[in-house]
MARPA-735543 format. One line per field, with one value per residue (C-alpha): residue number from 1; x, y, z. Coordinates in nm, 2 decimals. Layout:
N
seq: NUM_...
px: X_...
py: Y_...
pz: Z_...
//
This chain:
282
seq: 1_2_3_4_5_6_7_8_9_10_11_12_13_14_15_16_17_18_19_20_21_22_23_24_25_26_27_28_29_30_31_32_33_34_35_36_37_38_39_40_41_42_43_44_45_46_47_48_49_50_51_52_53_54_55_56_57_58_59_60_61_62_63_64_65_66_67_68_69_70_71_72_73_74_75_76_77_78_79_80_81_82_83_84_85_86_87_88_89_90_91_92_93_94_95_96_97_98_99_100_101_102_103_104_105_106_107_108_109_110_111_112_113_114_115_116_117_118_119_120_121_122_123_124_125_126_127_128_129_130_131_132_133_134_135_136_137_138_139_140_141_142_143_144_145_146_147_148_149_150_151_152_153_154_155_156_157_158_159_160_161_162_163_164_165_166_167_168_169_170_171_172_173_174_175_176_177_178_179_180_181_182_183_184_185_186_187_188_189_190_191_192_193_194_195_196_197_198_199_200_201_202_203_204_205_206_207_208_209_210_211_212_213_214_215_216_217_218_219_220_221_222_223_224_225_226_227_228_229_230_231_232_233_234_235_236_237_238_239_240_241_242_243_244_245_246_247_248_249_250_251_252_253_254_255_256_257_258_259_260_261_262_263_264_265_266_267_268_269_270_271_272_273_274_275_276_277_278_279_280_281_282
px: 2.21_2.34_1.99_1.85_2.17_2.11_1.78_1.86_2.16_1.88_1.61_1.86_1.97_1.63_1.58_1.86_1.78_1.41_1.54_1.81_1.53_1.32_1.61_1.70_1.36_1.35_1.68_1.56_1.28_1.47_1.79_1.54_1.32_1.62_1.77_1.47_1.35_1.66_1.78_1.45_1.42_1.55_1.44_1.16_1.03_1.00_0.87_0.65_0.35_0.22_0.24_-0.03_0.19_0.34_0.19_0.29_0.67_0.65_0.75_0.63_0.64_0.46_0.43_0.06_0.04_0.36_0.15_-0.17_-0.08_0.08_-0.23_-0.44_-0.24_-0.20_-0.60_-0.69_-0.43_-0.57_-0.92_-0.81_-0.69_-0.94_-1.17_-0.85_-0.69_-1.04_-1.16_-0.84_-0.81_-1.19_-1.06_-0.79_-0.98_-1.33_-1.39_-1.09_-1.18_-1.54_-1.66_-1.76_-1.33_-1.35_-1.63_-1.40_-1.09_-1.22_-1.38_-1.06_-0.89_-1.16_-1.15_-0.74_-0.80_-1.01_-0.89_-0.86_-1.08_-1.36_-1.30_-1.30_-1.60_-1.77_-1.62_-1.75_-2.13_-2.12_-2.03_-2.28_-2.56_-2.45_-2.46_-2.11_-1.85_-1.46_-1.24_-0.98_-1.22_-1.44_-1.08_-0.96_-1.27_-1.18_-0.83_-0.91_-1.06_-0.76_-0.55_-0.80_-0.75_-0.36_-0.40_-0.64_-0.48_-0.12_-0.22_-0.44_-0.18_0.09_-0.16_-0.15_0.19_0.13_0.21_-0.11_0.10_0.05_-0.35_-0.36_-0.18_-0.35_-0.69_-0.56_-0.44_-0.80_-0.77_-1.05_-1.03_-1.03_-0.71_-0.59_-0.61_-0.51_-0.21_-0.09_-0.16_-0.14_0.19_0.31_0.16_0.38_0.59_0.36_0.11_0.33_0.48_0.14_0.04_0.37_0.27_-0.10_0.05_0.26_-0.05_-0.21_0.01_0.08_-0.25_-0.42_-0.75_-0.91_-0.89_-0.91_-1.30_-1.30_-1.03_-1.05_-0.74_-0.61_-0.30_-0.33_-0.23_-0.57_-0.69_-0.97_-1.09_-1.40_-1.13_-1.00_-0.66_-0.37_-0.17_0.17_0.03_-0.21_0.01_0.24_-0.06_-0.16_0.14_0.26_-0.02_0.09_0.22_0.48_0.77_0.94_0.60_0.66_1.00_0.88_0.67_0.95_1.09_0.76_0.81_1.10_1.01_0.68_0.91_1.18_0.85_0.70_1.08_1.13_0.78_0.91_1.29_1.10_0.88_1.17_1.34_1.07_1.05_1.35_1.37_1.04_1.05_1.35_1.08_0.82_0.81_0.85
py: 0.52_0.19_0.03_0.29_0.24_-0.13_-0.11_0.14_-0.10_-0.38_-0.15_-0.02_-0.40_-0.52_-0.23_-0.33_-0.69_-0.65_-0.38_-0.62_-0.89_-0.67_-0.60_-1.02_-1.04_-0.82_-0.97_-1.33_-1.27_-1.11_-1.36_-1.66_-1.53_-1.40_-1.74_-2.01_-1.74_-1.54_-1.86_-1.85_-1.47_-1.41_-1.14_-1.36_-1.40_-1.03_-0.92_-1.27_-1.30_-1.66_-1.95_-2.19_-2.44_-2.23_-2.38_-2.71_-2.61_-2.43_-2.10_-1.74_-1.58_-1.30_-0.97_-1.00_-1.02_-0.72_-0.49_-0.60_-0.54_-0.21_-0.12_-0.18_-0.07_0.23_0.31_0.18_0.48_0.71_0.64_0.67_1.00_1.11_1.06_1.07_1.40_1.59_1.40_1.48_1.83_1.84_1.69_1.89_2.25_2.25_1.96_1.99_1.88_1.78_1.49_1.46_1.42_1.15_0.92_0.95_0.90_0.58_0.46_0.52_0.31_0.05_0.00_0.00_-0.31_-0.50_-0.83_-0.81_-1.09_-0.92_-0.59_-0.85_-1.05_-0.73_-0.60_-0.91_-0.94_-0.50_-0.65_-0.91_-0.67_-0.44_-0.74_-0.66_-0.92_-0.99_-0.66_-0.42_-0.19_-0.34_-0.44_-0.11_-0.01_-0.31_-0.22_0.12_0.01_-0.09_0.23_0.46_0.45_0.46_0.75_0.96_0.89_0.92_1.31_1.34_1.26_1.50_1.78_1.79_1.85_2.17_2.47_2.65_2.98_2.94_2.85_3.17_3.40_3.30_3.34_3.68_3.83_3.74_3.40_3.15_2.81_2.68_2.87_2.79_2.44_2.38_2.66_2.67_2.36_2.10_2.23_2.16_1.83_1.74_1.48_1.30_1.32_1.14_0.90_0.80_0.73_0.55_0.34_0.29_0.18_-0.09_-0.28_-0.26_-0.40_-0.67_-0.76_-1.12_-1.19_-0.87_-0.93_-1.26_-1.28_-0.91_-0.84_-1.22_-1.38_-1.37_-1.47_-1.17_-0.75_-0.57_-0.35_-0.16_-0.15_-0.40_-0.70_-0.92_-0.88_-1.12_-0.99_-1.10_-1.23_-1.45_-1.57_-1.66_-1.82_-2.04_-2.15_-2.28_-2.53_-2.63_-2.99_-2.93_-2.87_-2.57_-2.38_-2.37_-2.26_-1.99_-1.87_-1.79_-1.60_-1.38_-1.37_-1.17_-0.95_-0.87_-0.82_-0.59_-0.40_-0.36_-0.29_-0.04_0.17_0.16_0.33_0.59_0.70_0.74_0.96_1.13_1.22_1.34_1.55_1.70_1.77_2.02_2.26_2.19_2.47_2.30
pz: 4.17_4.08_4.02_3.82_3.60_3.58_3.49_3.21_3.07_3.09_2.90_2.61_2.58_2.51_2.29_2.08_2.09_1.96_1.72_1.60_1.53_1.33_1.15_1.13_1.08_0.74_0.66_0.65_0.38_0.16_0.21_0.21_-0.10_-0.30_-0.26_-0.38_-0.66_-0.79_-0.98_-1.17_-1.28_-1.63_-1.87_-2.07_-1.77_-1.67_-2.02_-2.19_-2.09_-2.02_-2.30_-2.33_-2.13_-1.87_-1.61_-1.73_-1.74_-2.08_-2.15_-2.10_-1.81_-1.56_-1.74_-1.71_-1.36_-1.30_-1.54_-1.40_-1.02_-1.14_-1.27_-1.01_-0.72_-0.91_-1.00_-0.63_-0.54_-0.70_-0.59_-0.22_-0.28_-0.44_-0.13_0.12_0.08_0.11_0.38_0.58_0.48_0.65_0.94_1.01_0.94_0.96_1.23_1.37_1.76_1.73_1.80_1.45_1.38_1.60_1.47_1.17_1.31_1.47_1.15_0.97_1.22_1.28_0.87_0.90_1.13_0.91_0.74_0.35_0.29_0.45_0.22_-0.06_0.03_0.07_-0.28_-0.41_-0.28_-0.40_-0.77_-0.72_-0.65_-0.89_-1.19_-1.26_-1.29_-1.19_-1.36_-1.29_-1.21_-0.95_-0.84_-0.75_-0.53_-0.34_-0.31_-0.25_0.09_0.19_0.06_0.21_0.60_0.55_0.30_0.54_0.87_0.73_0.65_0.95_1.17_1.02_0.97_1.38_1.38_1.19_1.33_1.48_1.43_1.04_1.01_1.27_1.05_0.73_0.85_0.99_0.70_0.51_0.37_0.40_0.55_0.26_0.11_0.42_0.41_0.05_0.01_0.34_0.55_0.26_0.14_0.53_0.48_0.15_0.26_0.50_0.19_-0.05_0.23_0.30_-0.07_-0.14_0.17_0.07_-0.28_-0.12_0.06_-0.25_-0.45_-0.17_-0.10_-0.23_-0.02_-0.10_-0.51_-0.53_-0.57_-0.73_-0.99_-1.17_-1.33_-1.71_-1.87_-2.11_-2.01_-1.95_-2.23_-2.05_-1.68_-1.76_-1.82_-1.55_-1.42_-1.29_-0.99_-0.87_-0.56_-0.68_-0.92_-0.64_-0.50_-0.80_-0.88_-0.52_-0.54_-0.86_-0.88_-1.16_-0.94_-1.24_-1.19_-0.81_-0.84_-1.07_-0.78_-0.57_-0.86_-0.84_-0.50_-0.55_-0.82_-0.58_-0.29_-0.50_-0.59_-0.25_-0.06_-0.36_-0.25_0.11_0.03_-0.25_0.07_0.28_-0.01_-0.03_0.28_0.38_0.08_0.11_0.52_0.45_0.35_0.63_0.91_1.28
//
């Protein structure tokens, strides 16, 4: 009995230590980013586009990268949703328990683990083959490949938790599988779907490797899908390589802005889950 209690204490202390390490690592990153970049973040920096001398330490801001990142991530999320939601509903209804469903899940998990630079290289090769140029549209398509497995697997895992009695009752009342999927199961999966979508958006807005060759870069705000687009991760990358000290300091300010956007997205996903989960049958 004493030995079992000792093992339990050791296990509990180890779990608490690991949890504290993870939380401490997050706080360290946020604190370091805030300490390095808070002094450079101004209203002008957030609302203005770069002036001609911006990369030499002159005036201007990063509004082009903020707007560009938001447009690219939002567009990629819409594309991933358009493909991912029907795919997830099919896996959870028509193909439930089949070998095809397991094959698709394994493929999505593999795609989830593929490095973003590989996805970016694939998007670049496809762009060249189609005769396109780096643009917002090509960048959105590339980032959508990164977000697709996040959305599909999130919805799919939530669908597995839906009580089978709900589906059986719907079918027993004469509803088709399509009606059951869209009106019963989809409603139950709404918290997980929204959470997965916001997490996918956060991944898309924070990725640099996938858009390095496909989205281009510009100091202007994109006006159409065929225009190149600046993103915050690429802006940070380029500014950190500058020999001008003031430009490198601004890179930390852009890091702070990007960190706050991702943190706000994660917080929003958690709040949405808590709000919508109250209406889910268990």
